[in-house]
C-alpha positions as a Python dict, from the first residue, in 0.01 Angstrom:
ca = {
    (1, 'M'): (0, 0, 0),
    (2, 'K'): (261, 260, -138),
    (3, 'Y'): (-47, 393, -382),
    (4, 'L'): (-356, 367, -91),
    (5, 'F'): (-119, 617, 135),
    (6, 'I'): (-37, 892, -164),
    (7, 'I'): (-454, 863, -227),
    (8, 'V'): (-517, 990, 78),
    (9, 'C'): (-270, 1227, 115),
    (10, 'A'): (-459, 1349, -192),
    (11, 'F'): (-781, 1331, -21),
    (12, 'L'): (-671, 1497, 223),
    (13, 'N'): (-501, 1815, 68),
    (14, 'A'): (-807, 1882, -111),
    (15, 'C'): (-975, 1958, 231),
    (16, 'V'): (-743, 2170, 370),
    (17, 'F'): (-734, 2387, -16),
    (18, 'F'): (-1114, 2347, -75),
    (19, 'P'): (-1303, 2322, 197),
    (20, 'S'): (-1702, 2269, 160),
    (21, 'E'): (-1897, 2594, 235),
    (22, 'K'): (-2143, 2512, 555),
    (23, 'K'): (-2459, 2674, 495),
    (24, 'E'): (-2749, 2711, 788),
    (25, 'L'): (-3070, 2736, 742),
    (26, 'E'): (-3184, 2999, 956),
    (27, 'V'): (-3599, 2989, 976),
    (28, 'N'): (-3751, 3271, 1227),
    (29, 'R'): (-4099, 3326, 1330),
    (30, 'V'): (-4213, 3616, 1327),
    (31, 'D'): (-4548, 3858, 1412),
    (32, 'S'): (-4859, 3911, 1219),
    (33, 'Q'): (-4839, 4219, 1235),
    (34, 'A'): (-4495, 4280, 1151),
    (35, 'E'): (-4551, 4500, 750),
    (36, 'I'): (-4226, 4511, 544),
    (37, 'T'): (-4262, 4628, 205),
    (38, 'G'): (-4633, 4830, 311),
    (39, 'R'): (-4770, 4626, 31),
    (40, 'W'): (-5070, 4365, 51),
    (41, 'S'): (-4997, 4191, 363),
    (42, 'D'): (-5146, 3901, 530),
    (43, 'V'): (-5284, 4267, 841),
    (44, 'D'): (-5425, 4309, 557),
    (45, 'V'): (-5704, 3976, 484),
    (46, 'Q'): (-5751, 3935, 841),
    (47, 'E'): (-5797, 4328, 842),
    (48, 'V'): (-6045, 4338, 567),
    (49, 'C'): (-6247, 3946, 634),
    (50, 'E'): (-6300, 4059, 999),
    (51, 'A'): (-6483, 4378, 878),
    (52, 'L'): (-6693, 4221, 546),
    (53, 'V'): (-6709, 3898, 731),
    (54, 'L'): (-6883, 4162, 1040),
    (55, 'D'): (-7068, 4382, 811),
    (56, 'C'): (-7274, 4072, 619),
    (57, 'L'): (-7383, 3941, 932),
    (58, 'V'): (-7538, 4279, 1123),
    (59, 'S'): (-7695, 4357, 750),
    (60, 'P'): (-8094, 4384, 773),
    (61, 'L'): (-8111, 4236, 403),
    (62, 'V'): (-7890, 3933, 483),
    (63, 'D'): (-8073, 3907, 764),
    (64, 'Q'): (-8452, 3939, 558),
    (65, 'A'): (-8339, 3675, 248),
    (66, 'I'): (-8194, 3352, 520),
    (67, 'S'): (-8557, 3472, 700),
    (68, 'D'): (-8712, 3425, 346),
    (69, 'Y'): (-8553, 3094, 263),
    (70, 'E'): (-8625, 2911, 548),
    (71, 'A'): (-8966, 2942, 521),
    (72, 'K'): (-8967, 2872, 119),
    (73, 'H'): (-8764, 2533, 137),
    (74, 'R'): (-8796, 2432, 571),
    (75, 'R'): (-8383, 2415, 587),
    (76, 'T'): (-8186, 2561, 851),
    (77, 'K'): (-7958, 2692, 678),
    (78, 'P'): (-7912, 2878, 301),
    (79, 'T'): (-7650, 2723, 76),
    (80, 'V'): (-7389, 3003, -87),
    (81, 'T'): (-7098, 2863, -372),
    (82, 'V'): (-6785, 3112, -444),
    (83, 'G'): (-6783, 3275, -718),
    (84, 'S'): (-6541, 3458, -852),
    (85, 'F'): (-6272, 3690, -631),
    (86, 'V'): (-6069, 3969, -887),
    (87, 'N'): (-5818, 4097, -824),
    (88, 'A'): (-5817, 4418, -1032),
    (89, 'T'): (-5423, 4600, -886),
    (90, 'M'): (-5083, 4609, -1072),
    (91, 'E'): (-4974, 4336, -779),
    (92, 'H'): (-4921, 4054, -903),
    (93, 'G'): (-4884, 3867, -526),
    (94, 'I'): (-5231, 3921, -407),
    (95, 'D'): (-5400, 3582, -345),
    (96, 'T'): (-5758, 3689, -397),
    (97, 'D'): (-5897, 3274, -286),
    (98, 'V'): (-5701, 3368, 4),
    (99, 'I'): (-5927, 3643, 94),
    (100, 'A'): (-6253, 3442, -102),
    (101, 'D'): (-6132, 3122, 144),
    (102, 'N'): (-6135, 3337, 488),
    (103, 'I'): (-6452, 3462, 452),
    (104, 'K'): (-6592, 3126, 373),
    (105, 'V'): (-6493, 3016, 684),
    (106, 'T'): (-6598, 3300, 899),
    (107, 'L'): (-6941, 3196, 771),
    (108, 'I'): (-6984, 2898, 797),
    (109, 'R'): (-6858, 2866, 1170),
    (110, 'S'): (-7105, 3176, 1275),
    (111, 'G'): (-7435, 2868, 1132),
    (112, 'L'): (-7608, 3099, 967),
    (113, 'F'): (-7456, 2901, 586),
    (114, 'E'): (-7407, 2623, 474),
    (115, 'F'): (-7104, 2666, 136),
    (116, 'V'): (-7122, 2441, -161),
    (117, 'A'): (-6836, 2331, -356),
    (118, 'S'): (-6778, 2585, -664),
    (119, 'G'): (-6477, 2623, -935),
    (120, 'T'): (-6237, 2364, -1011),
    (121, 'V'): (-6364, 2145, -627),
    (122, 'R'): (-6667, 2133, -846),
    (123, 'E'): (-6582, 1994, -1218),
    (124, 'E'): (-6336, 1758, -1033),
    (125, 'R'): (-6634, 1611, -805),
    (126, 'R'): (-6862, 1605, -1151),
    (127, 'D'): (-6644, 1428, -1339),
    (128, 'E'): (-6550, 1122, -1068),
    (129, 'V'): (-6946, 1113, -1069),
    (130, 'W'): (-6987, 1078, -1430),
    (131, 'D'): (-6633, 816, -1360),
    (132, 'Q'): (-6852, 596, -1139),
    (133, 'Q'): (-7198, 548, -1359),
    (134, 'F'): (-6910, 365, -1630),
    (135, 'S'): (-6640, 202, -1380),
    (136, 'A'): (-6789, 142, -951),
    (137, 'S'): (-7053, -99, -899),
    (138, 'E'): (-7453, -20, -937),
    (139, 'E'): (-7386, -79, -474),
    (140, 'T'): (-7136, 191, -472),
    (141, 'A'): (-7226, 437, -718),
    (142, 'T'): (-7308, 762, -654),
    (143, 'A'): (-7612, 891, -805),
    (144, 'L'): (-7669, 1179, -1013),
    (145, 'G'): (-7838, 1399, -1015),
    (146, 'K'): (-7748, 1492, -570),
    (147, 'E'): (-7614, 1848, -522),
    (148, 'I'): (-7773, 2023, -291),
    (149, 'G'): (-7834, 2347, -493),
    (150, 'A'): (-7609, 2692, -419),
    (151, 'A'): (-7887, 2953, -318),
    (152, 'F'): (-7655, 3239, -285),
    (153, 'M'): (-7288, 3322, -474),
    (154, 'L'): (-6988, 3518, -321),
    (155, 'N'): (-6834, 3676, -511),
    (156, 'G'): (-6563, 3993, -483),
    (157, 'A'): (-6287, 4224, -615),
    (158, 'V'): (-5986, 4376, -495),
    (159, 'R'): (-5865, 4682, -634),
    (160, 'S'): (-5583, 5038, -568),
    (161, 'L'): (-5527, 5349, -692),
    (162, 'V'): (-5141, 5450, -568),
    (163, 'D'): (-5018, 5823, -520),
    (164, 'G'): (-4696, 5917, -460),
    (165, 'A'): (-4378, 6259, -470),
    (166, 'G'): (-4113, 6194, -377),
    (167, 'E'): (-4053, 5979, -26),
    (168, 'L'): (-4370, 5961, 30),
    (169, 'S'): (-4629, 5759, -141),
    (170, 'T'): (-4974, 5661, -25),
    (171, 'R'): (-5108, 5339, -106),
    (172, 'T'): (-5486, 5294, -72),
    (173, 'Y'): (-5685, 4946, -119),
    (174, 'Y'): (-6065, 4884, -191),
    (175, 'V'): (-6178, 4555, -150),
    (176, 'S'): (-6555, 4429, -162),
    (177, 'A'): (-6760, 4123, -187),
    (178, 'Q'): (-7100, 4112, -187),
    (179, 'L'): (-7391, 3812, -175),
    (180, 'T'): (-7616, 3763, -503),
    (181, 'D'): (-7959, 3531, -512),
    (182, 'I'): (-7900, 3313, -723),
    (183, 'E'): (-8242, 3271, -846),
    (184, 'T'): (-8345, 3682, -828),
    (185, 'N'): (-7976, 3819, -926),
    (186, 'K'): (-8128, 4023, -707),
    (187, 'I'): (-7786, 4166, -503),
    (188, 'I'): (-7886, 4136, -149),
    (189, 'W'): (-7540, 4232, 35),
    (190, 'N'): (-7225, 4435, -88),
    (191, 'G'): (-6958, 4552, 156),
    (192, 'E'): (-6650, 4698, 65),
    (193, 'K'): (-6385, 4778, 386),
    (194, 'T'): (-6053, 5000, 237),
    (195, 'V'): (-5696, 4994, 355),
    (196, 'R'): (-5493, 5291, 334),
    (197, 'K'): (-5120, 5365, 395),
    (198, 'Q'): (-4915, 5585, 359),
    (199, 'I'): (-4518, 5470, 349),
    (200, 'R'): (-4219, 5716, 307),
    (201, 'R'): (-3945, 5550, 164),
    (202, 'A'): (-3545, 5708, 311),
    (203, 'K'): (-3363, 5899, 105),
    (204, 'A'): (-3061, 5762, -84),
    (205, 'T'): (-2730, 5813, 87),
    (206, 'W'): (-2438, 5827, -157),
}
């Protein structure tokens, strides 16, 4: 009993001299319109994608391409695959997949296009289909050669220019996207949206 009392006293003494630090996690939801650094942000993604999609949907050449496709293939919607969206800026934090996905989702919702898988998803699907030819039963194996070919490819790029002197700097983003007829290699639509930001940094005080 004496030794138990000594152990308890030692533990309580340690708690007094070495209190545990209680760190609380604080999470605040912020307005999506809030900008902090002046660099590429979710505000820019929304603004750019809305402008590019609208430009695409009102294009007479796109409208003609859709009509030609429907007449030739007797399908209600032409199919699109997403190609490369390149980040050609010095900002490594720009995720061009977010831009491409945003445009894709909006075009699908327009009801004028259908999208087929591309990139990693397409390769994974093809690997699975091929594997099923040897590992799945004949009744359940997915047949080869049943893919729907894409009629158009959507590509894009983000570029930027930075200029400044002293406390003032200007950061300009040029975001472009294009829709290409895969069969003819003809560009049926090319759009660009410019985002220009002026950033003023506070003077350093000593």
